[in-house]
FIKOL-596421 format. One record per residue (C-alpha): z, y, x. Coordinates in steps of 0.1 Angstrom, whole numbers, plus 5000, padded with zeros to 4 digits. Each point is the difference from the previous one (the first is absolute). Layout:
[[Z,Y,X]]
...
This chain:
[[7015,0832,5472]]
[[5016,4998,5034]]
[[4981,4986,5030]]
[[5023,4970,5000]]
[[4991,4994,4963]]
[[4964,5002,5009]]
[[5004,4973,5027]]
[[5019,4978,4976]]
[[4973,5005,4974]]
[[4974,4989,5023]]
[[5019,4970,5012]]
[[5004,4990,4964]]
[[4963,5006,4993]]
[[4991,4979,5030]]
[[5020,4971,4987]]
[[4985,5004,4966]]
[[4965,5001,5014]]
[[5007,4968,5020]]
[[5012,4983,4969]]
[[4970,5012,4981]]
[[4977,4987,5027]]
[[5015,4966,4997]]
[[4996,5001,4963]]
[[4963,5009,5004]]
[[4995,4968,5019]]
[[4987,5018,5031]]
[[5023,4980,5022]]
[[4981,4967,4996]]
[[5014,4991,4966]]
[[4965,4993,4988]]
[[5001,5021,4969]]
[[4983,5030,5015]]
[[4973,4979,5018]]
[[4993,4979,4969]]
[[4992,5032,4980]]
[[4979,5015,5028]]
[[4980,4968,5004]]
[[4982,5008,4967]]
[[4979,5027,5017]]
[[4995,5004,5037]]
[[4983,5027,5019]]
[[4964,4990,5010]]
[[4985,5033,5013]]
[[4989,4991,5036]]
[[5007,5035,5012]]
[[5035,4999,4987]]
[[5007,4966,5014]]
[[4987,5011,5034]]
[[5022,5031,5000]]
[[5030,4979,4989]]
[[4995,4979,5032]]
[[4999,5031,5020]]
[[5031,5013,4983]]
[[5018,4967,5007]]
[[4992,5005,5037]]
[[5016,5035,5000]]
[[5035,4986,4994]]
[[5020,5032,5002]]
[[4997,5031,4979]]
[[5017,5032,4990]]
[[5011,5011,4965]]
[[5011,5036,4993]]
[[5019,5013,4970]]
[[4999,5038,4996]]
[[5001,5025,4973]]
[[5020,5031,4989]]
[[5030,4978,4993]]
[[5005,4998,5037]]
[[5016,5035,4998]]
[[5029,4985,4981]]
[[5002,4969,5021]]
[[5000,4978,4969]]
[[4981,4969,4988]]
[[4963,5006,4993]]
[[4992,5005,4963]]
[[5027,4976,4986]]
[[5026,5027,4993]]
[[4979,5014,4972]]
[[4998,4965,4984]]
[[5027,4998,4973]]
[[5008,4963,5004]]
[[5036,4990,5006]]
[[4993,4986,5035]]
[[5017,5009,5033]]
[[4967,5012,5015]]
[[4995,5025,4971]]
[[5032,5019,5006]]
[[4998,5038,5002]]
[[5023,5028,5012]]
[[4998,5020,4967]]
[[5015,4983,4970]]
[[4977,5020,4977]]
[[4967,4980,5001]]
[[4978,5028,4985]]
[[5013,5025,5025]]
[[4997,4976,5029]]
[[4964,4991,4992]]
[[4991,5037,4998]]
[[5016,5006,5034]]
[[4983,4970,5015]]
[[4965,5010,4988]]
[[5008,5036,5013]]
[[5003,4986,5036]]
[[4963,5006,5005]]
[[5008,5038,5001]]
[[5020,4995,5032]]
[[4980,4972,5015]]
[[4988,5016,5033]]
[[4997,4975,5029]]
[[4991,5024,5027]]
[[5006,4974,5028]]
[[4974,4976,4985]]
[[4983,4984,5030]]
[[4982,4968,4990]]
[[4983,4997,5034]]
[[5034,4994,5016]]
[[5008,4974,4974]]
[[4967,4982,5006]]
[[5005,5000,5038]]
[[5035,4986,4996]]
[[4988,4973,4976]]
[[4971,4990,5023]]
[[5023,4999,5030]]
[[5024,4977,4980]]
[[4971,4975,4995]]
[[4994,5008,4963]]
[[4965,4993,4989]]
[[4999,5015,4965]]
[[5019,5024,4977]]
[[5008,5005,4963]]
[[5010,5034,4987]]
[[5015,5010,4966]]
[[4972,5022,4986]]
[[5019,5000,4966]]
[[5033,4984,4991]]
[[5013,4993,4965]]
[[5012,5036,4995]]
[[4963,5010,4999]]
[[5000,5026,5028]]
[[4967,4997,5017]]
[[5000,5004,5038]]
[[4963,5006,4999]]
[[4976,5025,4984]]
[[4993,4987,4965]]
[[4983,5018,4972]]
[[5019,4982,4973]]
[[5034,5019,5003]]
[[5017,5030,5017]]
[[5030,4978,5008]]
[[4987,4995,5035]]
[[5005,5012,5036]]
[[4970,5023,4996]]
[[5011,5013,4966]]
[[5007,5037,4994]]
[[5038,4994,4997]]
[[5003,4981,5033]]
[[5014,5020,5029]]
[[4977,4982,5024]]
[[4968,5005,4980]]
[[4988,5030,5020]]
[[5003,4981,5033]]
[[4966,4988,5014]]
[[5016,4966,5005]]
[[5011,4998,4963]]
[[4979,4970,4992]]
[[5025,4977,5016]]
[[4983,4968,4993]]
[[4968,5011,5016]]
[[5018,5011,5031]]
[[5019,4968,5003]]
[[4971,4977,4994]]
[[4978,5019,5025]]
[[5027,4999,5027]]
[[5006,4963,4997]]
[[4963,4992,4998]]
[[4995,5020,5032]]
[[5024,4976,5017]]
[[4981,4970,4987]]
[[5024,4988,4974]]
[[4990,4986,4966]]
[[5007,5022,4971]]
[[5019,4991,4968]]
[[5006,5022,4969]]
[[5032,4992,4981]]
[[4995,5011,4964]]
[[5024,4997,4971]]
[[4985,4988,4967]]
[[5028,5014,4978]]
[[5002,5038,5000]]
[[5033,5015,4987]]
[[4987,5035,5001]]
[[4968,4994,4980]]
[[5003,5008,4963]]
[[4976,4971,4995]]
[[5026,4976,5013]]
[[5033,5016,4992]]
[[4990,5019,4969]]
[[5024,5030,4995]]
[[5000,4993,4963]]
[[5022,4969,5006]]
[[5031,4993,5021]]
[[4996,4980,5032]]
[[5024,4971,4998]]
[[4987,4980,5030]]
[[4972,4998,5026]]
[[4974,4989,4975]]
[[4975,5021,4980]]
[[5021,5016,4971]]
[[4974,4995,4972]]
[[4981,4970,4988]]
[[4965,5001,5016]]
[[4986,4980,4971]]
[[5012,5026,4975]]
[[4989,5030,5020]]
[[4968,4987,5017]]
[[4985,5034,5008]]
[[5031,5010,5020]]
[[5000,4967,5018]]
[[4963,5004,5007]]
[[5007,5034,5015]]
[[5025,4984,5023]]
[[4976,4973,5010]]
[[4974,5027,5008]]
[[5025,5021,5019]]
[[5009,4970,5022]]
[[4964,4991,5005]]
[[4991,5036,5010]]
[[5029,5003,5025]]
[[4991,4967,5017]]
[[4964,5010,5001]]
[[5010,5033,5017]]
[[5018,4980,5026]]
[[4971,4976,5005]]
[[4974,5028,5004]]
[[5017,5029,5017]]
[[5021,4985,5028]]
[[4977,4980,5022]]
[[4999,4962,5004]]
[[5029,4983,4983]]
[[5009,4964,5007]]
[[5028,4993,4975]]
[[5008,5013,4965]]
[[5037,4991,4997]]
[[5010,5003,4963]]
[[5037,5000,4989]]
[[5017,5000,4966]]
[[4992,4964,4989]]
[[5013,5006,4964]]
[[4967,5019,4994]]
[[4979,4969,4993]]
[[4984,4981,4971]]
[[5025,4985,4977]]
[[4985,4966,5002]]
[[5008,5001,5038]]
[[5036,5010,4994]]
[[5022,4969,5006]]
[[5031,4998,4978]]
[[5021,4999,5031]]
[[4992,5037,5006]]
[[5023,5011,4972]]
[[5024,5010,5028]]
[[4977,5030,5005]]
[[5013,5014,4967]]
[[4970,4988,4980]]
[[5012,5003,4964]]
[[4967,5001,4981]]
[[4968,4981,5003]]
[[4979,5031,5008]]
[[4968,4994,5018]]
[[4998,5023,5031]]
[[4966,4989,5011]]
[[4987,5025,5025]]
[[4966,4983,5001]]
[[5000,4986,5036]]
[[4965,4985,4998]]
[[4986,5036,4994]]
[[5022,5014,5028]]
[[4991,4972,5024]]
[[4963,5003,4994]]
[[5000,5037,5006]]
[[5023,4999,5031]]
[[4979,4973,5017]]
[[4968,5018,4992]]
[[5013,5029,5021]]
[[5019,4978,5025]]
[[4982,4967,5004]]
[[5024,4972,5010]]
[[5031,5019,4989]]
[[5031,4979,4999]]
[[5018,5004,4966]]
[[5037,4994,4998]]
[[5010,5002,4963]]
[[5036,4990,5009]]
[[5015,4972,4981]]
[[4972,4999,4974]]
[[4987,4965,5005]]
[[4962,4997,5000]]
[[4969,5012,5017]]
[[5012,5034,5009]]
[[5031,4989,5020]]
[[4981,4992,5032]]
[[5033,4994,5019]]
[[5036,4996,4991]]
[[5027,5025,5009]]
[[5035,4987,5002]]
[[5024,5029,5002]]
[[5030,5003,5024]]
[[4998,4962,5005]]
[[4985,4974,5022]]
[[4990,4969,4980]]
[[5018,4968,5009]]
[[4967,4982,5005]]
[[4964,5010,5008]]
[[4981,5011,4969]]
[[4967,4984,4989]]
[[4982,5034,4998]]
[[4998,5031,5022]]
[[5032,5020,4999]]
[[5018,5030,5014]]
[[5037,5007,5001]]
[[5007,5036,4993]]
[[5033,5010,5015]]
[[5019,5031,5009]]
[[5007,5011,5036]]
[[5033,5014,4987]]
[[5016,4991,4967]]
[[4981,5024,4977]]
[[4963,5003,4991]]
[[5003,5038,4997]]
[[5016,5024,5025]]
[[5038,5002,4998]]
[[5018,5021,5026]]
[[5027,4973,5007]]
[[4976,4971,5002]]
[[5002,4979,5032]]
[[4971,4982,5015]]
[[5003,4962,5006]]
[[5004,4991,5037]]
[[4967,4992,5019]]
[[5014,4965,5006]]
[[5001,4994,4962]]
[[4966,5016,4993]]
[[4982,4981,5028]]
[[5015,4967,4989]]
[[4990,5007,4964]]
[[4964,5006,5011]]
[[5000,4967,5019]]
[[5015,4980,4971]]
[[4975,5015,4976]]
[[4969,4994,5022]]
[[5012,4964,5007]]
[[4998,4993,4962]]
[[4966,5015,4997]]
[[5009,5035,4987]]
[[4996,5036,5010]]
[[5029,5025,5003]]
[[4995,5033,4983]]
[[5029,5021,5014]]
[[5011,5031,4980]]
[[5011,5034,5013]]
[[5012,5027,4976]]
[[4986,5034,5010]]
[[5024,5029,5000]]
[[4996,5033,4980]]
[[4987,5020,5029]]
[[4972,4974,5007]]
[[5017,4981,5028]]
[[5011,4965,5007]]
[[5037,4995,5007]]
[[5005,5000,5038]]
[[5013,4965,4999]]
[[4967,4988,4985]]
[[4981,5012,5031]]
[[5026,4981,5022]]
[[4994,4968,4981]]
[[4962,5003,5001]]
[[5002,5005,5038]]
[[5022,4969,5004]]
[[4978,4979,4979]]
[[4969,5013,5019]]
[[5016,4990,5033]]
[[5005,4965,4987]]
[[4965,4998,4985]]
[[4984,5009,5034]]
[[5013,4968,5014]]
[[4997,4976,4970]]
[[4970,5013,4980]]
[[4979,4969,5005]]
[[5026,4979,4982]]
[[4998,5023,4970]]
[[4965,5014,4993]]
[[4974,4977,4986]]
[[5024,4970,5000]]
[[5006,4975,4972]]
[[5031,4980,4991]]
[[5006,4966,5014]]
[[5026,4975,4988]]
[[5029,4998,5003]]
[[4998,5039,5000]]
[[5036,5003,5011]]
[[5024,4976,5016]]
[[5034,5013,5010]]
[[4994,5031,5022]]
[[4963,4994,5003]]
[[4972,5012,4979]]
[[4964,4988,5005]]
[[4965,5016,4997]]
[[4966,4988,5009]]
[[4970,5019,5014]]
[[4966,4993,4986]]
[[4989,4988,5034]]
[[5027,4974,4997]]
[[5029,5012,5022]]
[[5034,4994,4986]]
[[5029,5025,5003]]
[[5037,4993,4998]]
[[5019,5032,4995]]
[[5037,4998,5009]]
[[5023,5021,4979]]
[[5026,5013,5023]]
[[5035,5005,4989]]
[[5011,5035,4993]]
[[5010,5016,5034]]
[[4984,4972,5020]]
[[4982,5016,5030]]
[[4992,4970,5022]]
[[4984,4966,4997]]
[[5019,4968,5005]]
[[4990,4976,5029]]
[[4983,4976,4976]]
[[4983,5005,4966]]
[[4995,4969,4978]]
[[4973,5006,4974]]
[[4997,4975,4971]]
[[4963,4988,5002]]
[[5002,4966,4984]]
[[4968,5004,4979]]
[[4981,5020,5026]]
[[4972,4987,5022]]
[[5005,4995,5037]]
[[5009,5033,5018]]
[[4987,5003,5036]]
[[5008,5035,5009]]
[[5027,5024,4990]]
[[5003,5037,5006]]
[[5024,5027,4989]]
[[4981,5029,4987]]
[[5005,5030,5023]]
[[5001,4978,5030]]
[[4972,4984,5021]]
[[5021,4970,5011]]
[[4991,4965,4988]]
[[5033,4985,4989]]
[[5011,4965,5008]]
[[5004,4979,4968]]
[[5006,4964,4989]]
[[5000,4984,4966]]
[[5031,4981,4990]]
[[5013,4987,4967]]
[[4977,5022,4979]]
[[5007,5031,5020]]
[[4982,5019,5027]]
[[5025,5008,5027]]
[[4990,5031,5020]]
[[5016,5010,5032]]
[[5005,5038,5003]]
[[4998,5015,5035]]
[[5030,5020,5011]]
[[4979,5032,5001]]
[[4990,4996,4964]]
[[5036,4991,4989]]
[[5012,5033,5014]]
[[4971,5022,4991]]
[[4980,4986,4970]]
[[4969,5020,4991]]
[[5014,5014,4967]]
[[5030,4998,4977]]
[[5008,4986,4966]]
[[4973,4972,4999]]
[[4984,4981,5028]]
[[4967,4983,4996]]
[[4989,4968,5017]]
[[4962,4993,5000]]
[[4994,4962,4997]]
[[4965,4989,5011]]
[[4985,4966,4994]]
[[4973,4986,5023]]
[[4973,5015,4979]]
[[5014,5035,5002]]
[[5012,4999,5036]]
[[4981,5026,5021]]
């Protein structure tokens, strides 16, 4: 498949994911929340960590595996569904799958330097990370005892390198920089004979045999999943988030009819036994946040809209997972979104009460694309000026009005964040902020400047005079933040 086809595939997949998200009801339709309301999380340690996580606001997601050598979509090209994101370069599926799984023999990321990644993420203002320890293809980026299809396996070119346990090196490097640690883990495993049994064909993403008819094989898969997660929970230091993907692996009584768009043709019960997994994981990692994506209930501690910002704030904790470029995995022709777009995305998400989990696809040699470092530096420069309007804030109505987004600090200060037009480098002489429902504002400052700005209230707006010096040289680019203090908060 050409690089252009890969990009088109991912654009199509993004549209599909957005449509699916709407179908799931995550965008305030009420369906998702109504189901989840049956059983809420009540563990005080988990609830406390969720509040801490909500304060972090900005995190890093990384997709990486042997597939990066081909610059193709992660895992999906070995799924035989007739979908654009499942396209492959070889028309012979059997030959392609064999070649794909043989990529571990040449996977040798000699430029792997997680400490550099972690420094760049911290400088960008990121507070946590999530790494793909195992994607749907089943290749383990950690040292598991359950399979040789792993980065430390005898057939992997990188296995003899002292850094071979990639997940450990990544977690240690980011933890050393003070970031929270999240382990992405795919519940389906397309390499495991206990999920895709070689006896049967594999027509779609689902298990290819009836678990009720072959309970011993399904129990073996449950045990394999349990063991791999326990390995991650016990051998890799403190973990904050277990981020589970592959929502079609779930109890059949929790499978809404609407999910037939996932290729569900049979009422097979893919119950992975989440109560058992959760009990074990939290015994090793007290307060662990569980994110069983799109599986409504106790083990989806926060929602994860994908490649989309919800139209309205959600009633529950949520995180928008979005790509820095246009692909989750590394593709050599991918282009990173401009810093202007990324910074404004962060602001819009935070104003609606969410977190932004921004993805970078790691290249085959173990490096970020150079453009990714550029974007992280640009975001970091903006965060140095405006961080207090982001971290630890909560949404405040009207959330957004025209070019303004709003956040509120716990201490009470309000922030109006002005979304500059693309290419706009200077401030106008006057800014009029819609504040009709806000309390009296007695002091206004532009973050990054010590000047108290002259302001008056008129017709439901706060009209702020901008000094010439700030008009010509504002303290940052892309978004300008006005701190609005009431008499109670005024220094």
